[in-house]
C-alpha positions as CSV (number, residue, x, y, z in Angstrom):
1,M,0.2,0.4,-0.2
2,S,1.6,2.9,-0.7
3,Q,0.2,6.3,-0.1
4,T,-0.4,9.6,-2.1
5,A,1.3,13.3,-1.9
6,T,-3.0,14.2,-0.5
7,G,-2.6,11.3,1.7
8,Q,-4.7,9.3,-0.1
9,V,-3.9,5.1,0.2
10,R,-3.5,3.9,-2.9
11,W,-3.5,-0.3,-3.1
12,T,-1.8,-2.5,-5.6
13,I,-2.6,-6.3,-6.3
14,A,0.6,-7.1,-3.7
15,D,-1.9,-5.4,-0.4
16,V,-4.9,-7.5,-1.7
17,D,-2.5,-10.4,-1.7
18,L,-1.7,-10.2,1.8
19,L,-5.4,-10.2,2.9
20,A,-7.4,-12.8,4.5
21,A,-8.7,-15.2,1.9
22,D,-13.0,-14.9,2.5
23,E,-14.9,-16.4,-0.3
24,W,-17.5,-14.5,0.4
25,K,-15.9,-11.3,-0.4
26,R,-14.7,-9.8,-3.5
27,Y,-11.8,-7.7,-3.4
28,E,-11.5,-5.7,-6.6
29,I,-9.1,-3.1,-7.0
30,I,-9.9,0.8,-9.5
31,D,-6.6,3.3,-10.0
32,G,-6.3,2.7,-6.1
33,E,-8.9,2.4,-4.2
34,L,-10.3,-1.1,-3.5
35,F,-14.1,-1.6,-3.4
36,V,-15.0,-5.1,-1.0
37,T,-17.9,-6.5,-1.6
38,R,-19.9,-9.1,-0.3
39,A,-21.6,-12.4,-2.3
40,P,-24.1,-10.8,-4.6
41,H,-28.2,-11.4,-4.4
42,W,-29.2,-14.1,-5.9
43,G,-31.0,-12.5,-8.2
44,H,-27.2,-10.6,-9.6
45,Q,-25.7,-14.4,-9.1
46,D,-29.3,-16.0,-11.2
47,T,-29.1,-12.9,-14.1
48,A,-24.9,-13.3,-14.8
49,G,-25.9,-17.1,-14.4
50,N,-28.0,-16.7,-17.6
51,I,-26.3,-14.4,-19.0
52,H,-23.0,-16.5,-19.1
53,A,-24.7,-19.3,-20.2
54,E,-26.0,-17.1,-23.0
55,L,-23.3,-16.6,-24.2
56,R,-21.4,-19.7,-23.2
57,T,-23.8,-21.8,-25.9
58,W,-23.4,-18.7,-28.9
59,S,-19.2,-18.7,-28.2
60,Q,-19.5,-23.2,-28.0
61,S,-21.4,-22.9,-31.8
62,T,-19.2,-20.6,-33.3
63,K,-15.7,-21.4,-31.8
64,Q,-14.6,-18.0,-31.6
65,G,-14.3,-17.4,-28.0
66,K,-14.8,-18.2,-24.2
67,A,-18.2,-17.5,-22.0
68,V,-16.5,-17.1,-18.5
69,P,-18.3,-15.9,-15.3
70,T,-16.3,-14.0,-12.5
71,P,-12.6,-14.0,-14.5
72,G,-10.0,-11.7,-12.7
73,I,-8.3,-9.3,-14.8
74,I,-5.1,-8.1,-13.9
75,F,-4.7,-4.7,-15.7
76,T,-1.8,-3.0,-13.7
77,E,-0.9,-3.3,-10.0
78,T,-3.5,-0.8,-9.4
79,D,-6.0,-1.9,-11.4
80,S,-7.2,-5.3,-11.4
81,V,-11.6,-6.4,-11.6
82,I,-13.5,-9.1,-11.0
83,P,-16.3,-8.6,-14.0
84,D,-19.2,-11.0,-13.7
85,V,-19.4,-12.2,-17.8
86,V,-16.7,-11.4,-20.1
87,W,-16.3,-13.0,-23.2
88,I,-12.9,-12.7,-25.2
89,S,-12.2,-13.8,-28.6
90,S,-10.1,-17.1,-29.2
91,D,-6.8,-14.7,-30.1
92,R,-6.9,-12.0,-27.6
93,L,-7.4,-15.7,-25.3
94,A,-4.3,-17.3,-26.4
95,V,-2.1,-13.2,-25.7
96,L,-3.5,-12.2,-22.2
97,L,-3.9,-14.9,-20.2
98,D,-1.0,-15.5,-17.4
99,E,0.2,-18.5,-16.0
100,A,-2.0,-17.9,-13.3
101,G,-5.4,-18.1,-15.1
102,H,-5.3,-14.5,-14.9
103,L,-6.9,-12.4,-18.1
104,T,-3.8,-9.3,-17.7
105,G,-5.8,-7.1,-21.1
106,A,-8.9,-6.5,-22.2
107,P,-12.3,-9.1,-23.3
108,E,-13.6,-7.9,-26.2
109,L,-17.4,-8.2,-24.0
110,V,-17.3,-7.0,-20.0
111,V,-20.7,-7.7,-18.3
112,E,-21.7,-6.6,-14.8
113,V,-25.2,-7.2,-12.9
114,L,-25.5,-3.8,-10.6
115,S,-26.0,-4.8,-7.3
116,P,-27.9,-2.3,-4.9
117,G,-26.5,0.4,-3.2
118,V,-24.7,4.2,-4.4
119,I,-21.6,2.6,-4.1
120,N,-21.9,-0.7,-6.5
121,E,-24.4,1.4,-8.7
122,R,-21.5,4.1,-8.2
123,R,-18.4,1.4,-9.2
124,D,-20.6,-0.1,-11.6
125,R,-21.7,2.8,-13.4
126,E,-18.2,5.5,-12.7
127,A,-14.6,3.5,-12.1
128,K,-15.6,0.4,-14.4
129,L,-16.7,2.4,-17.5
130,K,-13.9,4.7,-17.0
131,L,-11.9,1.4,-16.0
132,Y,-13.1,-0.9,-18.6
133,S,-13.0,1.9,-21.4
134,I,-9.2,3.3,-21.3
135,Q,-8.2,-0.6,-21.0
136,G,-9.5,-1.1,-24.0
137,V,-13.0,-2.9,-23.6
138,Q,-14.4,-3.4,-26.7
139,E,-18.4,-3.1,-25.6
140,Y,-19.7,-3.0,-21.5
141,W,-23.7,-4.5,-20.8
142,I,-24.5,-3.5,-17.1
143,A,-27.5,-5.6,-16.7
144,D,-30.0,-4.6,-13.5
145,W,-31.8,-8.2,-12.6
146,R,-34.5,-4.9,-10.1
147,L,-35.0,-2.9,-13.6
148,K,-35.2,-6.1,-16.0
149,Q,-32.7,-3.6,-17.8
150,V,-29.3,-3.6,-20.6
151,E,-27.4,-1.0,-20.7
152,V,-24.7,-0.8,-24.3
153,Y,-22.0,0.9,-23.9
154,R,-19.8,0.7,-27.3
155,R,-16.1,2.0,-28.0
156,D,-17.0,5.0,-29.8
157,N,-13.3,7.4,-30.5
158,A,-11.6,5.3,-27.7
159,Q,-14.3,5.4,-25.2
160,L,-16.9,3.3,-24.2
161,T,-20.9,5.5,-25.0
162,L,-23.8,4.6,-24.3
163,V,-25.4,3.3,-26.9
164,M,-29.3,1.2,-26.2
165,T,-30.9,0.6,-23.3
166,L,-33.2,-2.3,-24.0
167,L,-35.7,-4.0,-22.2
168,V,-36.9,-7.8,-21.5
169,G,-39.5,-7.2,-25.0
170,D,-36.2,-6.5,-26.4
171,E,-33.3,-8.3,-29.0
172,I,-30.0,-7.6,-27.8
173,T,-27.3,-8.4,-30.4
174,S,-23.5,-7.2,-30.8
175,P,-21.1,-6.4,-33.2
176,L,-18.4,-8.5,-31.8
177,L,-20.5,-12.3,-32.0
178,P,-22.2,-12.5,-35.4
179,N,-25.5,-14.1,-35.4
180,F,-26.1,-13.8,-31.7
181,C,-29.3,-12.0,-30.7
182,C,-30.7,-12.7,-27.8
183,A,-34.3,-12.0,-26.4
184,I,-33.1,-9.8,-22.8
185,A,-36.5,-11.5,-21.3
186,R,-34.2,-14.9,-20.9
187,F,-31.3,-12.7,-19.2
188,F,-34.4,-12.3,-15.9
189,V,-35.6,-15.9,-16.2
């Protein structure tokens, strides 16, 4: 842990490694700020599982990449996160997976499922959106299991910008995933 000139503590992945292991807590660092969360609500986990299942089924049929739930991504010593779901092409996976089984760069698609609370929403809508933009994620979905909607952000001029908000009656497609089409309602069953 280092301290900046302003006195702000900056966490690193080495600091997190020293914390007591707790299977019920998730430790993430974004720009040196430590975020500790408990195991998510059942609705959160169910939604993440449904999204993973849809992306996994498409991936298995096309052989274009992999969909993985809760992977560790270590961008830098002060930026290490655990998104709910990612999709990464086979070519990128071969380059970005380290010996410890963590991604060391941006997958093409990242999905976060919102947890209730101001801090949780700020982390996903602001801190992670900024981090994923900086690191080169091509597409970012924020799923809200309570409202049953998905916000889709896509890269535009080196920044992820909101392009649509999809509701239960809508279908989601992506230029990253040729011929992938899924009813939003399937994410929230």
